[in-house]
C-alpha atoms as one frame of an Amber mdcrd trajectory, in Angstrom:
protein
  18.024  19.841   0.108  15.480  17.961   2.828  12.549  17.265   1.303   9.251
  17.813   3.941   7.233  20.421   5.350   8.627  23.407   6.860   6.791  24.894
  10.796   5.841  27.999  10.137   4.007  28.638  13.457   3.215  26.834  16.049
  -0.241  27.217  18.218  -0.038  27.601  21.659  -1.900  25.089  23.731  -1.625
  22.701  21.055  -0.612  19.216  20.486   2.064  20.551  18.738   3.936  23.058
  20.945   2.993  20.200  23.660   5.255  18.158  21.770   8.381  20.386  21.596
   7.797  20.910  17.842   9.276  24.461  17.157   8.820  27.215  13.762  12.017
  26.155  11.294  11.392  22.168  11.962  11.233  20.592   8.703   7.907  17.360
   9.174   9.889  14.761   6.925   8.256  11.692   7.625   4.739  10.936   8.811
   4.036   7.831  10.300   6.989   5.869   8.670   5.777   7.800   5.486   7.927
  10.182   3.621   6.485  13.836   3.424   7.656  16.142   0.431   5.796  19.048
   0.218   2.355  19.977   1.937  -0.167  17.526  -0.282   2.253  14.755   0.839
   1.504  16.025   4.237  -1.838  16.442   4.512  -2.561  13.105   3.075  -0.978
  11.600   5.691  -2.397  13.303   8.465  -5.508  12.407   6.710  -4.640   8.478
   6.719  -3.663   9.050  10.442  -6.615  10.544  11.969  -8.170   7.217  13.553
  -4.562   6.701  14.778  -4.370   7.079  18.723  -0.715   8.579  18.055   0.933
  10.195  15.177   5.310   9.747  14.944   6.297  12.093  13.072  10.119  12.789
  11.949  11.763  15.641  12.296  14.985  17.687  10.943  15.858  20.525  13.694
  19.224  21.653  12.279  21.725  19.223  11.631  19.498  16.469  13.946  16.574
  14.142  13.083  14.245  13.112  15.949  10.903  11.309  16.342   8.147  13.431
  17.793   4.891  11.424  18.781   1.046  13.443  18.686  -1.998  13.009  19.259
  -4.233  13.419  16.192  -5.972  16.427  16.347  -9.898  15.950  17.789 -12.509
  15.148  14.763 -14.618  18.099  13.682
């Protein structure tokens, strides 16, 4: 069983859509750190807020791929 966070939907026009992420993809790593669940994902995203890009390791079906996204703008 793959650990990670399953993407349930992608916001139209978002950086995730631009990068090619799709519903059903599983994020298994952020910036070369494993993601075991939602709390780990949120923590990794907080730590990535100051970076110019975020590296995702994504499981899609039988394939594992890297994708780079720009972090969301600060609120």
